[in-house]
C-alpha positions as CSV (number, residue, x, y, z in Angstrom):
1,M,4.6,-29.7,-2.2
2,R,7.3,-28.3,-4.5
3,T,4.9,-25.6,-5.7
4,N,4.0,-24.6,-2.1
5,R,7.6,-24.4,-1.1
6,L,8.5,-22.2,-4.1
7,T,5.5,-19.9,-3.4
8,L,6.6,-19.6,0.2
9,R,10.2,-18.7,-0.7
10,L,9.1,-16.2,-3.3
11,T,6.7,-14.6,-0.8
12,F,9.3,-14.2,1.9
13,T,11.9,-13.0,-0.6
14,A,9.5,-10.2,-1.8
15,L,8.7,-9.4,1.9
16,L,12.4,-9.1,2.7
17,L,13.1,-6.9,-0.3
18,L,10.2,-4.6,0.6
19,L,11.5,-4.5,4.2
20,V,15.0,-3.4,3.0
21,L,13.4,-0.6,0.9
22,K,11.2,0.6,3.7
23,L,13.9,0.6,6.4
24,R,16.8,2.0,4.4
25,G,17.3,4.8,6.9
26,H,16.9,2.6,10.0
27,P,19.7,-0.1,9.9
28,Q,19.3,-0.7,13.6
29,L,15.8,-2.1,12.8
30,L,16.5,-3.8,9.5
31,A,18.9,-6.5,10.9
32,P,16.5,-7.9,13.7
33,L,13.4,-7.8,11.5
34,A,15.2,-9.5,8.6
35,G,16.4,-12.1,11.2
36,V,12.8,-12.7,12.3
37,I,11.6,-13.1,8.7
38,L,14.4,-15.6,7.9
39,S,13.6,-17.5,11.1
40,I,10.0,-17.8,10.1
41,L,10.9,-19.0,6.6
42,L,13.3,-21.6,8.1
43,Y,10.6,-22.8,10.5
44,A,8.1,-23.1,7.6
45,E,10.6,-25.0,5.5
46,L,11.3,-27.4,8.4
47,A,7.6,-27.9,9.0
48,M,7.0,-28.7,5.3
49,R,9.9,-31.2,5.4
50,R,8.5,-32.8,8.5
51,Q,5.1,-33.2,6.6
52,L,6.9,-35.0,3.9
53,G,8.5,-37.4,6.4
54,K,11.7,-39.4,5.8
55,G,10.9,-40.6,2.4
56,K,7.6,-42.1,3.4
57,P,4.4,-41.4,1.5
58,L,1.9,-39.0,3.1
59,V,-1.1,-41.2,2.0
60,T,-1.3,-44.8,1.1
61,L,-4.3,-46.3,-0.7
62,D,-4.8,-50.1,-1.1
63,R,-7.7,-52.4,-1.7
64,E,-8.8,-52.4,1.9
65,S,-8.1,-49.0,3.3
66,I,-6.6,-45.5,3.2
67,A,-3.8,-44.7,5.6
68,S,-1.8,-41.6,6.5
69,P,0.5,-40.6,9.3
70,R,-1.1,-37.1,8.9
71,F,-4.6,-38.2,9.8
72,Q,-6.1,-36.2,12.6
73,G,-7.9,-38.7,14.7
74,K,-7.4,-41.8,16.8
75,S,-6.4,-44.0,13.9
76,Q,-4.0,-43.5,11.0
77,R,-5.8,-46.1,9.0
78,V,-9.5,-46.2,7.8
79,D,-11.1,-49.1,6.0
80,W,-13.1,-48.2,2.9
81,G,-16.2,-49.9,4.4
82,E,-16.1,-47.5,7.3
83,I,-16.5,-44.4,5.2
84,D,-19.9,-42.9,4.9
85,Q,-19.1,-39.5,3.2
86,V,-16.1,-37.7,1.7
87,T,-15.9,-33.9,1.9
88,V,-13.3,-31.1,1.5
89,R,-13.6,-28.3,3.9
90,M,-11.8,-25.0,4.3
91,R,-10.7,-24.3,7.9
92,R,-8.5,-21.6,9.4
93,G,-5.5,-23.9,9.0
94,G,-6.3,-24.4,5.2
95,A,-8.0,-27.2,3.2
96,F,-8.9,-30.5,4.9
97,L,-10.0,-33.8,3.4
98,E,-12.7,-35.1,5.8
99,L,-13.8,-38.7,5.9
100,Q,-17.2,-39.0,7.6
101,L,-17.4,-42.4,9.2
102,K,-20.4,-44.7,9.6
103,P,-22.0,-44.8,13.1
104,D,-20.8,-48.3,13.7
105,A,-17.2,-47.6,12.5
106,G,-14.5,-48.4,15.0
107,T,-12.4,-45.4,14.0
108,A,-13.4,-42.0,15.3
109,G,-11.7,-38.7,15.2
110,S,-11.2,-36.5,18.2
111,G,-10.1,-32.9,18.1
112,I,-7.8,-31.1,20.4
113,L,-8.2,-27.8,18.7
114,P,-11.8,-27.3,17.4
115,W,-10.8,-25.1,14.4
116,S,-8.2,-27.5,13.0
117,Q,-9.3,-31.0,14.1
118,P,-12.3,-33.1,13.0
119,C,-15.3,-33.8,15.2
120,A,-16.1,-37.3,16.6
121,G,-17.0,-39.7,13.8
122,R,-14.6,-38.0,11.3
123,V,-11.1,-38.3,10.2
124,A,-9.4,-35.4,8.6
125,L,-6.3,-35.0,6.5
126,P,-4.7,-31.6,6.2
127,L,-3.9,-30.8,2.5
128,A,-1.4,-28.0,3.1
129,A,1.5,-30.3,2.1
130,F,-0.2,-31.1,-1.3
131,D,-0.1,-28.8,-4.3
132,N,-3.3,-28.5,-6.5
133,A,-2.3,-31.3,-8.9
134,D,-1.6,-33.7,-6.0
135,R,-4.9,-32.8,-4.3
136,E,-6.8,-33.5,-7.6
137,R,-5.1,-36.9,-8.0
138,L,-5.7,-37.9,-4.4
139,L,-9.4,-37.2,-4.6
140,D,-9.7,-39.1,-7.9
141,A,-7.9,-42.0,-6.4
142,I,-10.2,-42.0,-3.4
143,H,-13.3,-42.0,-5.7
144,C,-11.9,-44.9,-7.7
145,R,-11.3,-47.0,-4.6
146,L,-14.8,-46.2,-3.2
147,D,-16.4,-47.0,-6.6
148,A,-14.5,-50.3,-6.5
149,T,-15.8,-51.3,-3.1
150,G,-19.4,-50.5,-4.1
151,Q,-20.3,-49.9,-0.4
152,M,-20.9,-46.2,-0.5
153,P,-23.8,-44.6,-2.4
154,A,-22.8,-42.2,-5.1
155,V,-24.9,-39.4,-3.6
156,A,-22.7,-39.5,-0.5
157,R,-19.5,-38.8,-2.4
158,I,-18.3,-35.4,-3.7
159,R,-20.2,-35.2,-7.0
160,T,-17.3,-33.6,-8.7
161,N,-13.6,-33.3,-7.9
162,Q,-13.5,-29.8,-6.7
163,F,-9.8,-29.5,-7.5
164,A,-10.4,-30.7,-11.0
165,A,-13.3,-28.2,-11.3
166,E,-11.0,-25.4,-10.2
167,R,-8.3,-26.4,-12.6
168,Q,-10.8,-26.6,-15.5
169,F,-12.2,-23.1,-14.5
170,A,-8.7,-21.7,-14.5
171,E,-8.1,-23.2,-17.9
172,K,-11.4,-21.7,-19.2
173,L,-10.4,-18.2,-18.0
174,H,-7.0,-18.6,-19.5
175,A,-8.5,-19.5,-22.8
176,L,-10.6,-16.3,-22.8
177,S,-7.4,-14.2,-22.7
178,P,-4.2,-16.2,-23.0
179,R,-2.2,-13.0,-22.7
180,P,-3.9,-10.4,-20.5
181,W,-2.1,-7.6,-22.5
182,M,-4.2,-4.7,-21.0
183,T,-3.0,-5.5,-17.5
184,H,0.5,-5.8,-18.7
185,A,0.2,-2.5,-20.5
186,L,-1.3,-0.6,-17.5
187,I,1.5,-2.0,-15.3
188,A,4.1,-0.9,-17.8
189,A,2.6,2.6,-18.1
190,N,2.7,3.1,-14.3
191,V,6.3,1.8,-14.0
192,V,7.6,3.8,-17.0
193,I,5.9,7.0,-15.7
194,W,7.4,6.4,-12.2
195,L,10.9,5.9,-13.8
196,L,10.4,9.2,-15.8
197,S,9.5,11.0,-12.6
198,L,12.9,10.1,-11.2
199,R,14.4,12.3,-13.9
200,S,12.2,15.2,-12.9
201,G,13.2,15.3,-9.2
202,G,11.4,12.2,-7.9
203,G,13.0,9.9,-5.3
204,I,13.2,6.2,-4.9
205,A,12.2,6.4,-1.2
206,Q,10.1,9.5,-1.3
207,T,9.2,12.2,-4.0
208,P,8.7,15.7,-2.8
209,A,5.1,17.1,-2.9
210,S,6.3,19.9,-5.1
211,T,7.5,17.5,-7.7
212,L,4.3,15.4,-7.6
213,F,2.3,18.6,-8.0
214,A,4.4,19.7,-11.0
215,L,4.0,16.3,-12.6
216,G,0.2,16.3,-12.3
217,G,-0.7,15.3,-8.8
218,N,-4.3,15.7,-7.7
219,A,-5.0,18.9,-5.7
220,A,-8.5,20.4,-5.2
221,S,-7.3,24.0,-5.6
222,A,-5.6,23.2,-9.0
223,V,-8.6,21.2,-10.3
224,Q,-11.0,24.0,-9.3
225,Q,-8.8,26.4,-11.2
226,G,-9.5,24.4,-14.4
227,E,-6.8,21.8,-14.3
228,W,-9.3,18.8,-14.6
229,W,-6.7,16.6,-16.2
230,R,-5.1,16.1,-12.8
231,L,-7.9,13.7,-11.9
232,L,-6.4,11.3,-14.6
233,S,-2.7,12.1,-14.4
234,A,-2.6,11.5,-10.6
235,I,-3.6,7.9,-10.9
236,F,-0.4,7.1,-12.9
237,L,1.9,8.9,-10.5
238,H,3.6,7.3,-7.5
239,A,5.5,8.8,-4.6
240,S,8.1,6.0,-4.1
241,L,9.3,2.6,-5.3
242,M,7.4,1.0,-2.4
243,H,4.2,2.8,-3.5
244,V,4.4,1.7,-7.2
245,T,5.5,-1.8,-6.3
246,M,2.6,-2.5,-3.9
247,N,0.0,-1.0,-6.3
248,M,1.3,-3.0,-9.3
249,L,1.3,-6.2,-7.3
250,G,-2.3,-5.6,-6.3
251,L,-3.2,-4.7,-9.9
252,Y,-1.6,-7.9,-11.3
253,T,-3.2,-10.1,-8.7
254,A,-6.8,-9.0,-9.4
255,G,-6.4,-7.4,-12.8
256,V,-5.5,-10.6,-14.8
257,T,-8.7,-12.3,-13.6
258,V,-10.9,-9.3,-14.1
259,E,-9.6,-8.7,-17.6
260,R,-10.3,-12.3,-18.5
261,I,-13.8,-12.2,-17.1
262,Y,-14.9,-8.9,-18.7
263,G,-12.6,-8.4,-21.6
264,A,-9.9,-5.8,-22.3
265,R,-12.2,-2.9,-23.2
266,A,-14.5,-3.3,-20.2
267,Y,-11.5,-3.9,-17.9
268,L,-9.9,-0.6,-19.1
269,L,-13.2,1.2,-18.4
270,I,-13.3,-0.3,-14.9
271,Y,-9.7,0.7,-14.2
272,L,-9.9,4.3,-15.5
273,A,-13.4,5.0,-14.1
274,S,-12.4,3.7,-10.7
275,G,-9.3,5.8,-10.6
276,L,-11.1,8.9,-11.8
277,L,-13.9,8.4,-9.3
278,G,-11.4,7.9,-6.5
279,S,-9.7,11.2,-7.6
280,A,-13.0,13.0,-7.7
281,L,-14.0,11.8,-4.2
282,S,-10.5,12.8,-2.9
283,L,-11.3,16.4,-3.8
284,H,-13.7,16.3,-0.9
285,F,-11.1,15.0,1.6
286,A,-7.4,14.5,1.2
287,A,-6.8,16.6,-1.9
288,Q,-8.2,19.5,0.0
289,H,-5.0,19.8,1.9
290,V,-2.3,17.6,0.2
291,V,-1.2,16.4,-3.2
292,S,-2.7,13.0,-3.8
293,V,-1.2,10.5,-6.2
294,G,-1.3,6.7,-6.9
295,A,-3.2,4.0,-8.7
296,S,-4.6,2.6,-5.5
297,G,-8.1,3.9,-6.3
298,A,-8.1,2.1,-9.6
299,V,-6.6,-1.0,-7.9
300,F,-9.4,-1.0,-5.3
301,G,-11.9,-0.7,-8.2
302,V,-10.5,-3.7,-9.9
303,T,-10.5,-5.7,-6.7
304,G,-14.1,-4.7,-6.0
305,A,-14.9,-5.7,-9.6
306,M,-13.4,-9.1,-9.0
307,L,-15.5,-9.5,-5.8
308,V,-18.7,-8.6,-7.6
309,A,-17.9,-10.8,-10.6
310,V,-17.4,-13.8,-8.3
311,G,-20.6,-13.1,-6.4
312,K,-22.6,-12.4,-9.5
313,N,-21.5,-15.5,-11.4
314,R,-21.3,-18.0,-8.6
315,E,-23.3,-20.6,-10.5
316,Q,-20.6,-20.7,-13.2
317,I,-17.7,-20.8,-10.7
318,P,-16.8,-23.9,-8.7
319,E,-18.5,-23.5,-5.3
320,T,-15.5,-24.0,-3.1
321,L,-13.5,-21.5,-5.2
322,S,-16.2,-18.8,-5.2
323,K,-16.6,-19.1,-1.4
324,R,-12.9,-18.9,-0.9
325,L,-12.4,-15.9,-3.2
326,I,-15.3,-14.0,-1.7
327,V,-13.9,-14.4,1.8
328,Q,-10.3,-13.6,0.8
329,L,-11.3,-10.5,-1.2
330,A,-13.7,-9.2,1.4
331,V,-11.0,-9.6,4.2
332,F,-8.4,-7.9,2.0
333,I,-10.6,-5.0,1.2
334,A,-11.7,-4.6,4.9
335,Y,-8.1,-4.8,6.1
336,A,-6.8,-2.3,3.5
337,L,-9.5,0.2,4.3
338,L,-8.9,-0.2,8.1
339,Q,-5.2,0.5,7.5
340,G,-6.1,3.6,5.5
341,F,-8.3,4.9,8.4
342,S,-5.7,4.1,11.1
343,R,-2.6,5.5,9.3
344,Q,-1.6,9.0,8.2
345,G,-0.6,9.7,4.6
346,I,-3.2,7.3,3.0
347,D,-5.9,8.7,0.7
348,N,-8.7,6.4,1.8
349,A,-11.3,8.5,0.0
350,A,-9.7,7.6,-3.3
351,H,-9.8,3.9,-2.2
352,I,-13.5,4.1,-1.3
353,G,-14.4,6.0,-4.5
354,G,-12.5,3.5,-6.6
355,L,-14.1,0.5,-4.8
356,I,-17.6,1.9,-5.4
357,G,-16.9,2.7,-9.0
358,G,-15.4,-0.7,-9.9
359,S,-18.0,-2.6,-8.0
360,A,-20.9,-0.7,-9.7
361,L,-19.4,-1.2,-13.2
362,A,-18.8,-4.9,-12.6
363,W,-22.4,-5.3,-11.6
364,L,-23.6,-3.5,-14.8
365,L,-21.2,-5.1,-17.3
366,P,-21.7,-8.7,-18.6
367,A,-19.1,-11.4,-17.9
368,R,-17.7,-13.5,-20.6
369,L,-18.4,-16.6,-18.6
370,D,-21.7,-16.7,-20.4
371,M,-20.6,-15.9,-24.0
372,S,-24.1,-15.9,-25.5
373,R,-25.3,-13.2,-23.1
374,Y,-22.0,-11.3,-23.3
375,Q,-22.3,-11.1,-27.1
376,R,-25.9,-9.8,-27.0
377,T,-25.3,-7.1,-24.3
378,A,-21.6,-6.2,-24.3
379,A,-21.8,-3.1,-26.6
380,V,-24.9,-1.6,-24.9
381,S,-23.6,-2.3,-21.4
382,L,-20.2,-0.8,-22.2
383,L,-21.8,2.5,-23.5
384,A,-24.1,2.6,-20.4
385,G,-21.1,2.1,-18.1
386,L,-19.2,4.8,-19.9
387,A,-22.1,7.2,-19.5
388,L,-22.7,6.3,-15.9
389,G,-19.0,6.7,-15.0
390,T,-18.6,10.0,-16.8
391,L,-21.7,11.5,-15.1
392,S,-20.7,10.2,-11.7
393,I,-17.1,11.5,-11.9
394,A,-18.2,14.9,-13.2
395,A,-20.9,15.4,-10.6
396,L,-18.7,14.3,-7.8
397,A,-15.9,16.6,-8.9
398,M,-18.1,19.6,-9.4
399,L,-19.8,19.2,-6.0
400,A,-16.5,19.2,-4.1
401,P,-16.2,22.1,-1.6
402,K,-13.9,25.0,-2.3
403,A,-10.3,24.0,-1.6
404,A,-9.2,24.8,1.9
405,L,-5.6,25.4,0.7
406,D,-4.1,26.8,-2.4
407,Q,-1.7,24.0,-3.1
408,R,0.4,26.0,-5.6
409,A,0.8,28.9,-3.2
410,A,1.5,26.5,-0.3
411,L,4.2,24.7,-2.2
412,A,5.8,28.0,-3.2
413,S,5.7,29.0,0.4
414,E,7.4,25.7,1.3
415,D,10.2,26.7,-1.1
416,H,10.5,30.1,0.5
417,M,10.5,28.5,3.9
418,K,13.3,26.1,3.0
419,H,15.4,28.9,1.4
420,G,14.8,31.1,4.5
421,L,15.9,28.3,6.8
422,L,19.1,27.6,4.9
423,E,20.0,31.3,4.7
424,F,19.3,31.7,8.5
425,V,21.5,28.8,9.3
426,R,24.2,30.1,7.0
427,I,24.2,33.5,8.6
428,L,24.1,32.0,12.1
429,K,27.2,29.9,11.3
430,S,29.0,32.9,9.8
431,V,28.3,35.0,13.0
432,Q,29.6,32.1,15.1
433,A,32.7,32.0,13.0
434,D,33.2,35.8,13.3
435,E,33.0,35.5,17.1
436,Q,35.6,32.8,17.2
437,A,37.9,34.9,14.9
438,L,37.3,37.9,17.3
439,R,38.4,35.8,20.3
440,A,41.4,34.6,18.4
441,G,42.4,38.1,17.5
442,T,42.2,37.6,13.7
443,L,39.2,39.9,13.3
444,S,38.5,43.3,14.8
445,T,35.2,44.4,16.3
446,K,35.0,47.1,13.7
447,A,35.3,44.6,10.8
448,I,32.5,42.5,12.4
449,A,30.3,45.6,12.7
450,E,30.8,46.4,9.0
451,R,29.9,42.8,8.0
452,E,26.8,43.0,10.1
453,R,25.8,46.3,8.6
454,N,26.6,45.6,5.0
455,Q,26.0,41.8,4.7
456,Y,24.1,40.2,7.5
457,I,21.4,42.7,8.2
458,P,20.3,43.1,4.5
459,A,20.3,39.3,4.2
460,L,18.2,38.8,7.3
461,R,15.7,41.4,6.2
462,Q,15.4,39.5,2.9
463,I,14.7,36.3,4.9
464,D,12.1,38.2,6.9
465,T,10.4,39.4,3.7
466,E,10.3,35.8,2.3
467,L,8.9,34.3,5.5
468,S,6.2,36.9,5.7
469,G,4.7,35.5,2.5
470,V,4.7,31.9,3.6
471,K,1.1,30.5,3.7
472,L,0.8,27.1,5.3
473,R,-2.4,25.2,6.0
474,P,-3.8,25.5,9.5
475,G,-2.1,23.1,11.9
476,A,0.8,22.4,9.5
477,P,3.7,20.8,11.4
478,R,6.1,23.4,10.0
479,Q,4.2,26.4,11.4
480,P,6.2,26.6,14.7
481,L,9.4,26.3,12.7
482,V,8.5,29.3,10.5
483,A,7.5,31.3,13.6
484,D,10.8,30.5,15.3
485,I,12.9,31.4,12.2
486,T,11.0,34.7,11.9
487,R,11.5,35.5,15.5
488,G,15.2,34.6,15.3
489,T,15.7,36.8,12.3
490,E,14.1,39.8,14.1
491,L,16.3,39.2,17.2
492,M,19.5,38.9,15.1
493,I,18.7,42.2,13.3
494,E,18.1,43.9,16.6
495,A,21.3,42.5,18.2
496,M,23.4,43.5,15.2
497,S,21.9,47.0,15.2
498,L,23.1,47.4,18.8
499,D,26.5,46.0,17.9
500,A,26.8,48.6,15.1
501,A,26.5,51.6,17.5
502,N,29.8,53.5,17.2
503,D,31.8,55.6,19.5
504,S,32.9,58.5,17.3
505,G,35.9,59.3,19.4
506,N,37.9,56.1,19.0
507,R,36.0,54.7,16.0
508,Q,35.5,51.4,17.7
509,P,32.0,50.0,17.9
510,K,30.6,49.6,21.3
511,P,27.3,48.0,22.4
512,A,24.7,50.7,23.3
513,D,23.1,48.4,26.0
514,Q,25.2,45.4,27.2
515,A,22.3,44.0,29.3
516,H,19.8,44.1,26.5
517,L,22.4,42.6,24.1
518,A,23.0,39.8,26.5
519,S,19.3,39.1,26.7
520,L,18.9,39.1,22.9
521,R,21.8,36.6,22.6
522,A,20.2,34.3,25.3
523,Q,16.9,34.4,23.4
524,L,18.8,33.6,20.1
525,R,20.4,30.5,21.7
526,E,17.1,29.3,23.0
527,I,15.4,29.8,19.6
528,G,18.4,28.2,17.8
529,E,17.9,25.0,20.0
530,Q,14.2,25.0,19.2
531,I,14.8,25.3,15.5
532,R,17.3,22.4,15.7
533,Q,14.7,20.2,17.5
534,E,11.9,21.1,15.1
535,T,14.0,20.4,12.1
536,A,15.0,17.0,13.5
537,E,11.4,16.2,14.2
538,I,10.3,17.1,10.6
539,R,13.0,15.0,9.1
540,K,12.0,12.1,11.4
541,R,8.4,12.4,10.3
542,A,9.4,12.5,6.6
543,R,11.2,9.2,7.0
544,R,8.2,7.4,8.5
């Protein structure tokens, strides 16, 4: 129970920290969501305390019977002579110890909820309140009592203590690689590279695409221009703290087991080949339009390798453990892929490419669970996997369609657009300040006309020149903003040119066409409001 409670607390603490990082810019959402998480944690703690009872044992075994206040059935006590079979089953609510009763037994279970309660003729004990060591001891104690009664055939009992078998298998894996140094090295490399990216313009919450591209992010246009190294560098880059944290948690969870099963060299091959294959497949999809980064393709490959390893070596893995792992891994992969398809900003092609690559290599490479076979075939299989991975990555990358967008030019255009927007806003504020000074009598109309002619109009023409070279991908959300800034620049130049028309008799500037000038200013106010709304929407989208 102590282990379960510690795991629960650590899980909720990590969830709370991730929530704080994710909602840094939304304090109005952070407080209620944090309250919900803490409430769930408190409820789970209280539920576990109730399971423990007020100092009472959860299970009592004596010479005549087994008793528990947690039994799901009509009785909380079952005589040993009434038990026909003992099984452990996994249900939606977790693991259950089931006692199948003899037909003439007086105790019978009845279920209220079919997925959590036993059927008639059975009594079930939920094992959620027990940690693995307690489960193992409980099952051993039940076996001993049944052996002592001599009333139940040995064939009807669990042939082996599945919890002991799982512990022994975990110890066997640990003995293969007591220190999974390759997993630790890969995690360290990813974290160090992310920290270094912060010194090159990266951000904790989000790193600009231009920075990721400069550091080696994957982009189809750049790869097709000869920068093939981006396929590798991209899998060690991450866009934010959340990004690198989630990927490294996934890598550690599956990577330690895969390294122990296949060995450090084969594991490194699985990781790199999966990441590279994910990058190569991304050239056909996401990297056509955006800069793609992240180790998620490699992590999916490692997760796929673990799924294949468990399925391929089921005879050497405890049955209950293999079934549980297969279901858990399959559900995780399906859920993660579904999230990738339903949300923007996720390179699901890299995930799928990595998953296929890691699964294929895991099927080809021998596991160290059978050391005699591993020693005979490891070297040849490793070379075959290397050749297969290299050919697949090269073929997939070379068959990618021509890039739909020159990412280098697009990012340069982005810089021009940002500079143009800032300059436009600066000039607009300066013009508004001049108008206030004119009304206050501290600035003459002639002085304003000179500023417009000598400062503002040349600067606006420079902005117009910069924006004319902006090339954004079709349907880019910033296209309307660029069009509005360009139109606003043209209107301001026209309005200032009218303002600069002089009356040579009194040397005071007079508008050549008051009605036209009023129309231009009305259009400028309208476009200014559109620019403000579009800028706010872009900032909101960037924070999501």
